[in-house]
PDB file of N, CA, C and O in Angstrom, chain B, residues numbered from 101:
ATOM      1  N   MET B 101    -147.257 -62.628  85.769  1.00  0.00           N
ATOM      2  CA  MET B 101    -148.279 -62.984  84.809  1.00  0.00           C
ATOM      3  C   MET B 101    -147.606 -63.688  83.626  1.00  0.00           C
ATOM      4  O   MET B 101    -146.605 -63.218  83.084  1.00  0.00           O
ATOM      5  N   LYS B 102    -148.183 -64.819  83.247  1.00  0.00           N
ATOM      6  CA  LYS B 102    -147.681 -65.571  82.099  1.00  0.00           C
ATOM      7  C   LYS B 102    -148.167 -64.925  80.811  1.00  0.00           C
ATOM      8  O   LYS B 102    -149.133 -64.161  80.809  1.00  0.00           O
ATOM      9  N   LYS B 103    -147.487 -65.242  79.719  1.00  0.00           N
ATOM     10  CA  LYS B 103    -147.875 -64.773  78.395  1.00  0.00           C
ATOM     11  C   LYS B 103    -148.191 -65.968  77.519  1.00  0.00           C
ATOM     12  O   LYS B 103    -147.521 -66.998  77.586  1.00  0.00           O
ATOM     13  N   LEU B 104    -149.212 -65.820  76.702  1.00  0.00           N
ATOM     14  CA  LEU B 104    -149.499 -66.791  75.655  1.00  0.00           C
ATOM     15  C   LEU B 104    -149.337 -66.034  74.348  1.00  0.00           C
ATOM     16  O   LEU B 104    -150.151 -65.172  74.016  1.00  0.00           O
ATOM     17  N   VAL B 105    -148.295 -66.354  73.614  1.00  0.00           N
ATOM     18  CA  VAL B 105    -147.984 -65.654  72.365  1.00  0.00           C
ATOM     19  C   VAL B 105    -148.673 -66.380  71.212  1.00  0.00           C
ATOM     20  O   VAL B 105    -148.524 -67.588  71.031  1.00  0.00           O
ATOM     21  N   ILE B 106    -149.436 -65.597  70.434  1.00  0.00           N
ATOM     22  CA  ILE B 106    -150.128 -66.153  69.276  1.00  0.00           C
ATOM     23  C   ILE B 106    -149.590 -65.497  67.999  1.00  0.00           C
ATOM     24  O   ILE B 106    -149.105 -64.366  68.028  1.00  0.00           O
ATOM     25  N   SER B 107    -149.683 -66.209  66.903  1.00  0.00           N
ATOM     26  CA  SER B 107    -149.194 -65.672  65.634  1.00  0.00           C
ATOM     27  C   SER B 107    -150.341 -65.282  64.703  1.00  0.00           C
ATOM     28  O   SER B 107    -150.105 -64.807  63.592  1.00  0.00           O
ATOM     29  N   THR B 108    -151.575 -65.478  65.149  1.00  0.00           N
ATOM     30  CA  THR B 108    -152.761 -65.126  64.369  1.00  0.00           C
ATOM     31  C   THR B 108    -153.474 -63.964  65.049  1.00  0.00           C
ATOM     32  O   THR B 108    -153.051 -63.517  66.115  1.00  0.00           O
ATOM     33  N   ASP B 109    -154.551 -63.472  64.444  1.00  0.00           N
ATOM     34  CA  ASP B 109    -155.281 -62.340  65.025  1.00  0.00           C
ATOM     35  C   ASP B 109    -156.008 -62.703  66.312  1.00  0.00           C
ATOM     36  O   ASP B 109    -156.226 -61.846  67.168  1.00  0.00           O
ATOM     37  N   PHE B 110    -156.385 -63.977  66.451  1.00  0.00           N
ATOM     38  CA  PHE B 110    -157.108 -64.416  67.645  1.00  0.00           C
ATOM     39  C   PHE B 110    -156.833 -65.890  67.886  1.00  0.00           C
ATOM     40  O   PHE B 110    -156.287 -66.589  67.032  1.00  0.00           O
ATOM     41  N   ILE B 111    -157.229 -66.350  69.083  1.00  0.00           N
ATOM     42  CA  ILE B 111    -157.179 -67.767  69.423  1.00  0.00           C
ATOM     43  C   ILE B 111    -158.479 -68.095  70.147  1.00  0.00           C
ATOM     44  O   ILE B 111    -158.959 -67.306  70.961  1.00  0.00           O
ATOM     45  N   LEU B 112    -159.037 -69.244  69.854  1.00  0.00           N
ATOM     46  CA  LEU B 112    -160.253 -69.662  70.552  1.00  0.00           C
ATOM     47  C   LEU B 112    -159.904 -70.076  71.968  1.00  0.00           C
ATOM     48  O   LEU B 112    -158.827 -70.617  72.221  1.00  0.00           O
ATOM     49  N   LEU B 113    -160.819 -69.820  72.887  1.00  0.00           N
ATOM     50  CA  LEU B 113    -160.587 -70.150  74.291  1.00  0.00           C
ATOM     51  C   LEU B 113    -160.225 -71.617  74.454  1.00  0.00           C
ATOM     52  O   LEU B 113    -159.306 -71.933  75.209  1.00  0.00           O
ATOM     53  N   LYS B 114    -160.917 -72.522  73.771  1.00  0.00           N
ATOM     54  CA  LYS B 114    -160.620 -73.950  73.925  1.00  0.00           C
ATOM     55  C   LYS B 114    -159.190 -74.261  73.496  1.00  0.00           C
ATOM     56  O   LYS B 114    -158.533 -75.103  74.108  1.00  0.00           O
ATOM     57  N   ASN B 115    -158.701 -73.594  72.455  1.00  0.00           N
ATOM     58  CA  ASN B 115    -157.330 -73.821  71.998  1.00  0.00           C
ATOM     59  C   ASN B 115    -156.312 -73.213  72.960  1.00  0.00           C
ATOM     60  O   ASN B 115    -155.230 -73.767  73.156  1.00  0.00           O
ATOM     61  N   ALA B 116    -156.656 -72.083  73.555  1.00  0.00           N
ATOM     62  CA  ALA B 116    -155.768 -71.469  74.544  1.00  0.00           C
ATOM     63  C   ALA B 116    -155.643 -72.379  75.765  1.00  0.00           C
ATOM     64  O   ALA B 116    -154.545 -72.581  76.285  1.00  0.00           O
ATOM     65  N   LEU B 117    -156.766 -72.923  76.218  1.00  0.00           N
ATOM     66  CA  LEU B 117    -156.739 -73.832  77.372  1.00  0.00           C
ATOM     67  C   LEU B 117    -155.879 -75.051  77.078  1.00  0.00           C
ATOM     68  O   LEU B 117    -155.180 -75.555  77.958  1.00  0.00           O
ATOM     69  N   LYS B 118    -155.936 -75.522  75.839  1.00  0.00           N
ATOM     70  CA  LYS B 118    -155.147 -76.681  75.426  1.00  0.00           C
ATOM     71  C   LYS B 118    -153.655 -76.336  75.409  1.00  0.00           C
ATOM     72  O   LYS B 118    -152.839 -77.088  75.941  1.00  0.00           O
ATOM     73  N   LEU B 119    -153.301 -75.210  74.805  1.00  0.00           N
ATOM     74  CA  LEU B 119    -151.892 -74.796  74.745  1.00  0.00           C
ATOM     75  C   LEU B 119    -151.312 -74.541  76.136  1.00  0.00           C
ATOM     76  O   LEU B 119    -150.127 -74.772  76.375  1.00  0.00           O
ATOM     77  N   LEU B 120    -152.150 -74.069  77.041  1.00  0.00           N
ATOM     78  CA  LEU B 120    -151.690 -73.776  78.402  1.00  0.00           C
ATOM     79  C   LEU B 120    -151.605 -75.035  79.272  1.00  0.00           C
ATOM     80  O   LEU B 120    -151.101 -74.987  80.393  1.00  0.00           O
ATOM     81  N   GLY B 121    -152.096 -76.151  78.754  1.00  0.00           N
ATOM     82  CA  GLY B 121    -152.008 -77.411  79.487  1.00  0.00           C
ATOM     83  C   GLY B 121    -153.133 -77.651  80.483  1.00  0.00           C
ATOM     84  O   GLY B 121    -153.056 -78.579  81.289  1.00  0.00           O
ATOM     85  N   PHE B 122    -154.175 -76.830  80.438  1.00  0.00           N
ATOM     86  CA  PHE B 122    -155.310 -77.025  81.341  1.00  0.00           C
ATOM     87  C   PHE B 122    -156.154 -78.211  80.908  1.00  0.00           C
ATOM     88  O   PHE B 122    -156.762 -78.884  81.740  1.00  0.00           O
ATOM     89  N   ILE B 123    -156.192 -78.468  79.596  1.00  0.00           N
ATOM     90  CA  ILE B 123    -156.926 -79.605  79.044  1.00  0.00           C
ATOM     91  C   ILE B 123    -156.034 -80.283  78.007  1.00  0.00           C
ATOM     92  O   ILE B 123    -155.074 -79.685  77.519  1.00  0.00           O
ATOM     93  N   GLU B 124    -156.353 -81.527  77.675  1.00  0.00           N
ATOM     94  CA  GLU B 124    -155.553 -82.255  76.689  1.00  0.00           C
ATOM     95  C   GLU B 124    -156.135 -82.157  75.286  1.00  0.00           C
ATOM     96  O   GLU B 124    -155.394 -82.149  74.303  1.00  0.00           O
ATOM     97  N   THR B 125    -157.456 -82.084  75.192  1.00  0.00           N
ATOM     98  CA  THR B 125    -158.096 -81.979  73.878  1.00  0.00           C
ATOM     99  C   THR B 125    -159.130 -80.861  73.925  1.00  0.00           C
ATOM    100  O   THR B 125    -159.626 -80.496  74.992  1.00  0.00           O
ATOM    101  N   GLY B 126    -159.445 -80.322  72.747  1.00  0.00           N
ATOM    102  CA  GLY B 126    -160.456 -79.276  72.676  1.00  0.00           C
ATOM    103  C   GLY B 126    -161.815 -79.740  73.156  1.00  0.00           C
ATOM    104  O   GLY B 126    -162.614 -78.943  73.647  1.00  0.00           O
ATOM    105  N   GLY B 127    -162.077 -81.038  73.013  1.00  0.00           N
ATOM    106  CA  GLY B 127    -163.348 -81.592  73.458  1.00  0.00           C
ATOM    107  C   GLY B 127    -163.553 -81.541  74.969  1.00  0.00           C
ATOM    108  O   GLY B 127    -164.689 -81.602  75.441  1.00  0.00           O
ATOM    109  N   GLU B 128    -162.473 -81.432  75.726  1.00  0.00           N
ATOM    110  CA  GLU B 128    -162.562 -81.354  77.184  1.00  0.00           C
ATOM    111  C   GLU B 128    -162.918 -79.950  77.668  1.00  0.00           C
ATOM    112  O   GLU B 128    -163.190 -79.753  78.852  1.00  0.00           O
ATOM    113  N   ALA B 129    -162.919 -78.985  76.771  1.00  0.00           N
ATOM    114  CA  ALA B 129    -163.141 -77.590  77.159  1.00  0.00           C
ATOM    115  C   ALA B 129    -164.494 -77.379  77.835  1.00  0.00           C
ATOM    116  O   ALA B 129    -164.580 -76.675  78.841  1.00  0.00           O
ATOM    117  N   LYS B 130    -165.546 -77.982  77.289  1.00  0.00           N
ATOM    118  CA  LYS B 130    -166.888 -77.798  77.853  1.00  0.00           C
ATOM    119  C   LYS B 130    -166.934 -78.268  79.308  1.00  0.00           C
ATOM    120  O   LYS B 130    -167.500 -77.592  80.167  1.00  0.00           O
ATOM    121  N   ILE B 131    -166.348 -79.402  79.571  1.00  0.00           N
ATOM    122  CA  ILE B 131    -166.319 -79.940  80.930  1.00  0.00           C
ATOM    123  C   ILE B 131    -165.476 -79.046  81.831  1.00  0.00           C
ATOM    124  O   ILE B 131    -165.883 -78.720  82.946  1.00  0.00           O
ATOM    125  N   PHE B 132    -164.291 -78.646  81.343  1.00  0.00           N
ATOM    126  CA  PHE B 132    -163.409 -77.781  82.127  1.00  0.00           C
ATOM    127  C   PHE B 132    -164.123 -76.484  82.508  1.00  0.00           C
ATOM    128  O   PHE B 132    -164.048 -76.043  83.655  1.00  0.00           O
ATOM    129  N   LEU B 133    -164.813 -75.878  81.544  1.00  0.00           N
ATOM    130  CA  LEU B 133    -165.499 -74.611  81.805  1.00  0.00           C
ATOM    131  C   LEU B 133    -166.680 -74.782  82.759  1.00  0.00           C
ATOM    132  O   LEU B 133    -167.037 -73.841  83.467  1.00  0.00           O
ATOM    133  N   SER B 134    -167.289 -75.964  82.788  1.00  0.00           N
ATOM    134  CA  SER B 134    -168.406 -76.185  83.704  1.00  0.00           C
ATOM    135  C   SER B 134    -167.917 -76.461  85.132  1.00  0.00           C
ATOM    136  O   SER B 134    -168.651 -76.234  86.095  1.00  0.00           O
ATOM    137  N   LEU B 135    -166.685 -76.947  85.266  1.00  0.00           N
ATOM    138  CA  LEU B 135    -166.152 -77.289  86.589  1.00  0.00           C
ATOM    139  C   LEU B 135    -165.252 -76.207  87.200  1.00  0.00           C
ATOM    140  O   LEU B 135    -164.984 -76.234  88.401  1.00  0.00           O
ATOM    141  N   ASN B 136    -164.788 -75.263  86.384  1.00  0.00           N
ATOM    142  CA  ASN B 136    -163.838 -74.258  86.843  1.00  0.00           C
ATOM    143  C   ASN B 136    -164.299 -72.864  86.451  1.00  0.00           C
ATOM    144  O   ASN B 136    -164.932 -72.671  85.414  1.00  0.00           O
ATOM    145  N   ASP B 137    -163.971 -71.895  87.298  1.00  0.00           N
ATOM    146  CA  ASP B 137    -164.255 -70.503  86.964  1.00  0.00           C
ATOM    147  C   ASP B 137    -163.159 -69.992  86.051  1.00  0.00           C
ATOM    148  O   ASP B 137    -161.980 -70.020  86.403  1.00  0.00           O
ATOM    149  N   VAL B 138    -163.552 -69.527  84.879  1.00  0.00           N
ATOM    150  CA  VAL B 138    -162.626 -68.963  83.903  1.00  0.00           C
ATOM    151  C   VAL B 138    -163.097 -67.549  83.601  1.00  0.00           C
ATOM    152  O   VAL B 138    -164.271 -67.324  83.307  1.00  0.00           O
ATOM    153  N   TYR B 139    -162.178 -66.605  83.675  1.00  0.00           N
ATOM    154  CA  TYR B 139    -162.504 -65.210  83.436  1.00  0.00           C
ATOM    155  C   TYR B 139    -161.673 -64.666  82.285  1.00  0.00           C
ATOM    156  O   TYR B 139    -160.481 -64.954  82.170  1.00  0.00           O
ATOM    157  N   ILE B 140    -162.313 -63.882  81.441  1.00  0.00           N
ATOM    158  CA  ILE B 140    -161.632 -63.138  80.388  1.00  0.00           C
ATOM    159  C   ILE B 140    -161.872 -61.672  80.690  1.00  0.00           C
ATOM    160  O   ILE B 140    -163.012 -61.207  80.697  1.00  0.00           O
ATOM    161  N   ASN B 141    -160.788 -60.946  80.941  1.00  0.00           N
ATOM    162  CA  ASN B 141    -160.886 -59.522  81.283  1.00  0.00           C
ATOM    163  C   ASN B 141    -161.858 -59.305  82.449  1.00  0.00           C
ATOM    164  O   ASN B 141    -162.687 -58.395  82.423  1.00  0.00           O
ATOM    165  N   ASN B 142    -161.739 -60.155  83.466  1.00  0.00           N
ATOM    166  CA  ASN B 142    -162.532 -60.100  84.699  1.00  0.00           C
ATOM    167  C   ASN B 142    -164.025 -60.373  84.512  1.00  0.00           C
ATOM    168  O   ASN B 142    -164.825 -60.034  85.385  1.00  0.00           O
ATOM    169  N   ILE B 143    -164.407 -60.975  83.395  1.00  0.00           N
ATOM    170  CA  ILE B 143    -165.794 -61.363  83.158  1.00  0.00           C
ATOM    171  C   ILE B 143    -165.830 -62.881  82.998  1.00  0.00           C
ATOM    172  O   ILE B 143    -165.107 -63.452  82.181  1.00  0.00           O
ATOM    173  N   LYS B 144    -166.694 -63.528  83.803  1.00  0.00           N
ATOM    174  CA  LYS B 144    -166.772 -64.993  83.750  1.00  0.00           C
ATOM    175  C   LYS B 144    -167.184 -65.450  82.353  1.00  0.00           C
ATOM    176  O   LYS B 144    -168.121 -64.920  81.757  1.00  0.00           O
ATOM    177  N   GLU B 145    -166.461 -66.443  81.850  1.00  0.00           N
ATOM    178  CA  GLU B 145    -166.700 -66.939  80.492  1.00  0.00           C
ATOM    179  C   GLU B 145    -166.989 -68.437  80.525  1.00  0.00           C
ATOM    180  O   GLU B 145    -166.322 -69.193  81.230  1.00  0.00           O
ATOM    181  N   ASP B 146    -167.999 -68.858  79.746  1.00  0.00           N
ATOM    182  CA  ASP B 146    -168.313 -70.287  79.668  1.00  0.00           C
ATOM    183  C   ASP B 146    -168.447 -70.768  78.224  1.00  0.00           C
ATOM    184  O   ASP B 146    -168.870 -71.898  77.979  1.00  0.00           O
ATOM    185  N   LYS B 147    -168.084 -69.905  77.269  1.00  0.00           N
ATOM    186  CA  LYS B 147    -168.160 -70.278  75.856  1.00  0.00           C
ATOM    187  C   LYS B 147    -166.785 -70.698  75.363  1.00  0.00           C
ATOM    188  O   LYS B 147    -165.863 -69.884  75.309  1.00  0.00           O
ATOM    189  N   ARG B 148    -166.651 -71.953  75.010  1.00  0.00           N
ATOM    190  CA  ARG B 148    -165.348 -72.465  74.592  1.00  0.00           C
ATOM    191  C   ARG B 148    -164.891 -71.886  73.260  1.00  0.00           C
ATOM    192  O   ARG B 148    -163.705 -71.950  72.934  1.00  0.00           O
ATOM    193  N   GLY B 149    -165.816 -71.321  72.483  1.00  0.00           N
ATOM    194  CA  GLY B 149    -165.490 -70.733  71.193  1.00  0.00           C
ATOM    195  C   GLY B 149    -165.170 -69.247  71.250  1.00  0.00           C
ATOM    196  O   GLY B 149    -164.987 -68.609  70.213  1.00  0.00           O
ATOM    197  N   ARG B 150    -165.101 -68.697  72.453  1.00  0.00           N
ATOM    198  CA  ARG B 150    -164.793 -67.269  72.621  1.00  0.00           C
ATOM    199  C   ARG B 150    -163.447 -66.951  71.986  1.00  0.00           C
ATOM    200  O   ARG B 150    -162.467 -67.664  72.206  1.00  0.00           O
ATOM    201  N   LYS B 151    -163.399 -65.880  71.198  1.00  0.00           N
ATOM    202  CA  LYS B 151    -162.159 -65.466  70.553  1.00  0.00           C
ATOM    203  C   LYS B 151    -161.365 -64.566  71.502  1.00  0.00           C
ATOM    204  O   LYS B 151    -161.883 -63.573  72.014  1.00  0.00           O
ATOM    205  N   LEU B 152    -160.113 -64.927  71.725  1.00  0.00           N
ATOM    206  CA  LEU B 152    -159.217 -64.116  72.543  1.00  0.00           C
ATOM    207  C   LEU B 152    -158.260 -63.387  71.615  1.00  0.00           C
ATOM    208  O   LEU B 152    -157.716 -63.977  70.681  1.00  0.00           O
ATOM    209  N   VAL B 153    -158.059 -62.107  71.873  1.00  0.00           N
ATOM    210  CA  VAL B 153    -157.175 -61.295  71.048  1.00  0.00           C
ATOM    211  C   VAL B 153    -156.073 -60.690  71.920  1.00  0.00           C
ATOM    212  O   VAL B 153    -156.111 -60.779  73.147  1.00  0.00           O
ATOM    213  N   GLU B 154    -155.098 -60.076  71.263  1.00  0.00           N
ATOM    214  CA  GLU B 154    -153.985 -59.470  71.983  1.00  0.00           C
ATOM    215  C   GLU B 154    -154.503 -58.515  73.061  1.00  0.00           C
ATOM    216  O   GLU B 154    -155.387 -57.694  72.816  1.00  0.00           O
ATOM    217  N   GLY B 155    -153.939 -58.643  74.237  1.00  0.00           N
ATOM    218  CA  GLY B 155    -154.312 -57.791  75.358  1.00  0.00           C
ATOM    219  C   GLY B 155    -155.344 -58.405  76.285  1.00  0.00           C
ATOM    220  O   GLY B 155    -155.498 -57.945  77.417  1.00  0.00           O
ATOM    221  N   ASP B 156    -156.058 -59.436  75.835  1.00  0.00           N
ATOM    222  CA  ASP B 156    -157.028 -60.108  76.699  1.00  0.00           C
ATOM    223  C   ASP B 156    -156.284 -60.813  77.836  1.00  0.00           C
ATOM    224  O   ASP B 156    -155.178 -61.322  77.649  1.00  0.00           O
ATOM    225  N   VAL B 157    -156.906 -60.833  79.008  1.00  0.00           N
ATOM    226  CA  VAL B 157    -156.322 -61.512  80.164  1.00  0.00           C
ATOM    227  C   VAL B 157    -157.238 -62.660  80.556  1.00  0.00           C
ATOM    228  O   VAL B 157    -158.416 -62.463  80.853  1.00  0.00           O
ATOM    229  N   LEU B 158    -156.680 -63.856  80.553  1.00  0.00           N
ATOM    230  CA  LEU B 158    -157.396 -65.071  80.906  1.00  0.00           C
ATOM    231  C   LEU B 158    -156.995 -65.459  82.326  1.00  0.00           C
ATOM    232  O   LEU B 158    -155.807 -65.531  82.640  1.00  0.00           O
ATOM    233  N   LYS B 159    -157.976 -65.708  83.177  1.00  0.00           N
ATOM    234  CA  LYS B 159    -157.711 -66.172  84.541  1.00  0.00           C
ATOM    235  C   LYS B 159    -158.379 -67.518  84.734  1.00  0.00           C
ATOM    236  O   LYS B 159    -159.582 -67.665  84.520  1.00  0.00           O
ATOM    237  N   ALA B 160    -157.577 -68.510  85.146  1.00  0.00           N
ATOM    238  CA  ALA B 160    -158.096 -69.855  85.411  1.00  0.00           C
ATOM    239  C   ALA B 160    -157.128 -70.571  86.336  1.00  0.00           C
ATOM    240  O   ALA B 160    -155.913 -70.397  86.235  1.00  0.00           O
ATOM    241  N   LEU B 161    -157.670 -71.377  87.237  1.00  0.00           N
ATOM    242  CA  LEU B 161    -156.866 -72.183  88.153  1.00  0.00           C
ATOM    243  C   LEU B 161    -155.774 -71.349  88.843  1.00  0.00           C
ATOM    244  O   LEU B 161    -154.616 -71.761  88.904  1.00  0.00           O
ATOM    245  N   ASN B 162    -156.151 -70.194  89.351  1.00  0.00           N
ATOM    246  CA  ASN B 162    -155.246 -69.290  90.075  1.00  0.00           C
ATOM    247  C   ASN B 162    -154.067 -68.813  89.237  1.00  0.00           C
ATOM    248  O   ASN B 162    -153.020 -68.457  89.778  1.00  0.00           O
ATOM    249  N   GLN B 163    -154.235 -68.805  87.925  1.00  0.00           N
ATOM    250  CA  GLN B 163    -153.204 -68.291  87.030  1.00  0.00           C
ATOM    251  C   GLN B 163    -153.785 -67.161  86.202  1.00  0.00           C
ATOM    252  O   GLN B 163    -154.974 -67.148  85.885  1.00  0.00           O
ATOM    253  N   GLU B 164    -152.934 -66.220  85.859  1.00  0.00           N
ATOM    254  CA  GLU B 164    -153.327 -65.092  85.036  1.00  0.00           C
ATOM    255  C   GLU B 164    -152.429 -65.092  83.802  1.00  0.00           C
ATOM    256  O   GLU B 164    -151.203 -65.072  83.915  1.00  0.00           O
ATOM    257  N   ILE B 165    -153.044 -65.114  82.637  1.00  0.00           N
ATOM    258  CA  ILE B 165    -152.301 -65.211  81.383  1.00  0.00           C
ATOM    259  C   ILE B 165    -152.750 -64.100  80.453  1.00  0.00           C
ATOM    260  O   ILE B 165    -153.947 -63.909  80.239  1.00  0.00           O
ATOM    261  N   ILE B 166    -151.793 -63.366  79.902  1.00  0.00           N
ATOM    262  CA  ILE B 166    -152.124 -62.314  78.938  1.00  0.00           C
ATOM    263  C   ILE B 166    -151.844 -62.835  77.537  1.00  0.00           C
ATOM    264  O   ILE B 166    -150.841 -63.501  77.284  1.00  0.00           O
ATOM    265  N   ILE B 167    -152.766 -62.509  76.632  1.00  0.00           N
ATOM    266  CA  ILE B 167    -152.615 -62.903  75.236  1.00  0.00           C
ATOM    267  C   ILE B 167    -151.751 -61.847  74.547  1.00  0.00           C
ATOM    268  O   ILE B 167    -152.043 -60.653  74.597  1.00  0.00           O
ATOM    269  N   SER B 168    -150.702 -62.307  73.915  1.00  0.00           N
ATOM    270  CA  SER B 168    -149.769 -61.405  73.257  1.00  0.00           C
ATOM    271  C   SER B 168    -149.585 -61.844  71.814  1.00  0.00           C
ATOM    272  O   SER B 168    -149.553 -63.038  71.519  1.00  0.00           O
ATOM    273  N   HIS B 169    -149.466 -60.879  70.924  1.00  0.00           N
ATOM    274  CA  HIS B 169    -149.277 -61.187  69.509  1.00  0.00           C
ATOM    275  C   HIS B 169    -147.811 -61.231  69.179  1.00  0.00           C
ATOM    276  O   HIS B 169    -147.044 -60.373  69.615  1.00  0.00           O
ATOM    277  N   GLU B 170    -147.414 -62.224  68.412  1.00  0.00           N
ATOM    278  CA  GLU B 170    -146.030 -62.388  67.980  1.00  0.00           C
ATOM    279  C   GLU B 170    -145.618 -61.193  67.127  1.00  0.00           C
ATOM    280  O   GLU B 170    -146.334 -60.815  66.199  1.00  0.00           O
ATOM    281  N   ASN B 171    -144.490 -60.607  67.431  1.00  0.00           N
ATOM    282  CA  ASN B 171    -144.022 -59.432  66.653  1.00  0.00           C
ATOM    283  C   ASN B 171    -143.104 -59.826  65.547  1.00  0.00           C
ATOM    284  O   ASN B 171    -142.626 -58.967  64.806  1.00  0.00           O
TER     285      ASN B 171
END
């Protein structure tokens, strides 16, 4: 499982997708979410503004990524 380390309390789903390289710009998030199944903690998500916090698990494109807070 990959880790996405954040230095803030949360990260928006669209920004996480961008940092992970799934999309190039935040504006592509809506299209990406409509064409691909994305799950947060095993629940399908389609809101690009969803806040992800430490411990959340994002699944997309056969990858599993855990959100981790910078220590």
